[in-house]
N, C-alpha and C positions, 0 to 999 in steps of 0.2 A: 688580452682577453679577460673579461671580468670573472670574478669568482662566482660559483654557483651559490645561491642563497636559498634557504628553505622558504617555502611559501606558506604563510599562515592563512588558512581559510576559516571563516566563521563556522561553528558547529552546525548551524541550521540556516537555511536560506530564508531571508525575510519574505513575507508574503506581500509583494508589491502590488498585487492585483487590487487589494483593498485593505490598506493598513488599518482602517478604522474598524474592521470586522473583528469580533472576538474570536480567539482561536479555541479549538476544541479537540478532543480526542475522538477519532472516528474509527469505525469498524467496517471493513469491506468484506463481503461474503461473495465469493465467486463459485460458480458451478461451470465446469468446462470439460471438454473432451480431454482424455488423458493423452496429450501429445507431449513428446519429450522436451520440446522447447517452450512450452506454455509458461512455466514458472519464470524462466529467464525473461520472456517478453513482458510479462505482467510486472515483475519487479523493476525492469528497465524503465518503465514509465515513471517510477519514483526516482530512480538513480539519475535520470536525465535532468531532474529538477533539484539534484543534490539533497534528496530526502532519504532517510534511512528509517524503515519501519521499526516500531517498538516490538512487535511480535509478528511472526508468520507461522501459520500452521497449515500443513498440507496433508490430505488423506486421499488415497486412491481407492475407489470402489468400482471394481470391474473396469468399464471403459470411461469412467468419469473421475474428475478430480474435484475435491472441495478445497478451496483455498480461503483461509481467514487471514486478513491483514489488519493490524491495528497501527494507526499512525497518529502521532501527537503533534500539536502545533499547527494545524491547518485551519484556515477559515472555512466556513461551510461552503462558500462558493468555490473555493479552490478544490475542496474535497469532491464536490459534484462534477467539476470539470475532469478530474482524474477518473472518477467513476465512469463518465461517458467515454473516455479514452479506453478504459478497460473493456467496456461493452463492445467497442469497435474491433477488438482483437479477434482474429480468426480463431475458431474453436471455442470461444467463450459463449456459453449458453445464457447465463444470467449473472447480474451483479446487483447485490443489495447493499445499500449504504445506510448506515445509521450512526447516531452518536453512541460511542462506546461507553459501556458502564464498567465499573471496576470489577464486577463479578466475573467478566470474561477473562480477566487476567489470570485466574486460576482455572485452567482447563478442566472440564468435567471428565472424570474417568469413565471409560466405556464399560457398559454393563457386561459382565463376563458370563 
């Protein structure tokens, strides 16, 4: 029986959909019903493609969740495809996709 060997995987999956597209940092803004499994279902769309978000911020307001996800290293086309998959999830009300600016990396403090 052969010995078990560690499998070395690349840190990020190459964007084979269109390698000539420039990669960018994108910001997904989701508004959804506050369902217990929503966050798992949304993040699973990234995990299935071996992608790990740079930042995830979730806030619950009564019966709604606002989810902000920042992802680096995606082509715009690939980011749009993932946004469409997020829109198709049950209980997701809206998804806004935009190129992320560095200002979002420092979350604004809520006015008290």
